[in-house]
Structure formats: C-alpha cells, structure tokens
C-alpha positions in Angstrom: 38.7 73.0 -59.6 35.1 72.5 -58.8 35.2 68.9 -60.2 38.3 68.5 -58.1 36.5 69.8 -55.0 33.3 67.7 -55.7 35.3 64.4 -56.1 37.1 65.1 -52.7 33.7 65.5 -51.0 32.4 62.4 -52.4 35.2 60.3 -51.7 35.2 61.7 -48.0 31.5 60.7 -47.8 32.0 57.3 -49.1 35.0 56.6 -46.8 32.9 57.7 -43.7 29.9 55.7 -44.8 32.1 52.5 -45.7 33.7 52.8 -42.3 30.3 53.3 -40.7 29.2 50.0 -42.1 32.3 48.1 -41.3 32.1 49.2 -37.7 28.1 48.3 -37.5 29.3 44.8 -38.9 31.8 44.1 -36.5 29.6 45.0 -33.7 26.9 42.7 -35.1 29.4 39.9 -35.1 31.1 40.9 -31.9 34.4 39.3 -30.7 33.9 35.8 -32.1 35.0 32.9 -30.2 37.2 31.1 -32.6 37.5 27.2 -32.7 40.7 27.3 -30.9 39.6 29.8 -28.3 36.4 27.7 -27.7 38.1 24.6 -27.1 40.4 26.3 -24.5 37.6 28.1 -22.9 35.4 25.0 -22.7 38.4 22.9 -21.2 39.9 25.7 -18.9 37.3 28.4 -18.2 33.5 27.1 -18.4 33.5 25.1 -15.4 33.5 28.4 -13.3 32.6 31.0 -16.1 29.3 29.7 -17.4 25.6 29.9 -16.1 26.7 26.6 -14.1 29.8 28.0 -12.6 30.7 29.9 -9.7 28.8 33.0 -8.7 31.9 35.3 -8.5 33.5 33.7 -11.7 30.4 34.0 -13.8 29.7 37.6 -12.7 33.1 38.7 -14.1 32.7 37.0 -17.2 30.1 34.3 -18.3 30.9 32.4 -21.6 27.2 31.3 -21.8 26.2 35.0 -22.4 29.1 35.9 -24.5 27.0 36.7 -27.5 24.7 39.1 -25.6 27.7 41.2 -24.5 28.2 44.3 -26.6 31.2 44.4 -28.9 33.1 46.7 -26.7 32.2 44.6 -23.6 33.7 41.6 -25.5 36.8 43.4 -26.6 37.4 44.3 -23.1 36.7 40.9 -21.5 39.1 39.2 -24.1 41.8 41.6 -23.3 41.1 41.0 -19.4 41.1 37.1 -20.2 44.6 37.4 -21.9 46.0 39.6 -19.0 44.7 36.9 -16.4 46.0 33.8 -18.4 49.2 35.5 -19.4 50.2 36.3 -15.7 49.2 32.7 -14.4 46.1 34.1 -12.6 43.7 31.9 -14.6 43.0 29.1 -14.5 43.4 29.3 -10.7 46.1 26.8 -9.3 43.6 25.0 -7.0 41.5 24.4 -10.2 44.6 23.2 -12.0 45.5 20.9 -9.3 42.0 18.9 -9.4 41.8 19.5 -13.3 45.5 19.1 -14.4 44.3 19.3 -18.2 43.1 22.9 -17.5 46.4 24.2 -17.4 47.2 26.4 -20.6 50.3 25.7 -22.6 52.4 28.7 -23.9 50.8 28.1 -27.5 47.4 28.4 -25.9 48.2 31.6 -24.3 49.5 33.1 -27.4 46.1 31.9 -29.0 44.5 34.1 -26.5 46.7 36.9 -27.1 46.1 36.7 -30.9 42.3 36.4 -30.3 
C-alpha cells in the first residue's frame, strides 16, 4: 500500500513537472507564423499592420512586433485575425479594391482557422 501511494505521488509530481515544461516551451516559442500564414499576412495584412502601416491598424496588431508579444497575446490576436477574416472585415474592401490580390480565398481563411 505504501509503495502504491509513493508511486502515485511520484507520478503526479512527474505529470505536473512535465506539463510545466511543455507550457514554458510553448510560451517561449509563441504562436508561430507558419509559412502559409506568413505568406497570407505578407500579401494581405502587412501593408497596414506593420511598422510602416496605418497608425490605427498597427496599434491593433503589428506583425513586425509579433515575436515580442506574449504567447497569450499572440493566441488572442490570432483568434481575432481569424474572426475578422472569416466575417469579411479584413482586409477592408477599400484595400482589396486597390489591391485585388489581397483578397483571401476560402482555403486561406481555413488556414487562418487552423492556425
């Protein structure tokens, strides 16, 4: 009985420690901009959402500063990006009118959803 209890305690400690390590690694890495997502962002978002972009847009999300954001902020911003893209709010219609290649296809919207 004593061995069983000790094994349970060590297992619990190991699981907690392992979870802490995995969580720390994720936070260090952040919400990576995958190659597919980066291509979409570079084509459709960076003109406004970067250091060289629009003041209001870059205040909401600045992809030039992405790696400096905390993991939690990156996750929150990634969710907001998907919401805006999926409802057609981004890129703005005026931007698409002057930059037709910036429009996202349904497949690209799925890439954002899966990101």
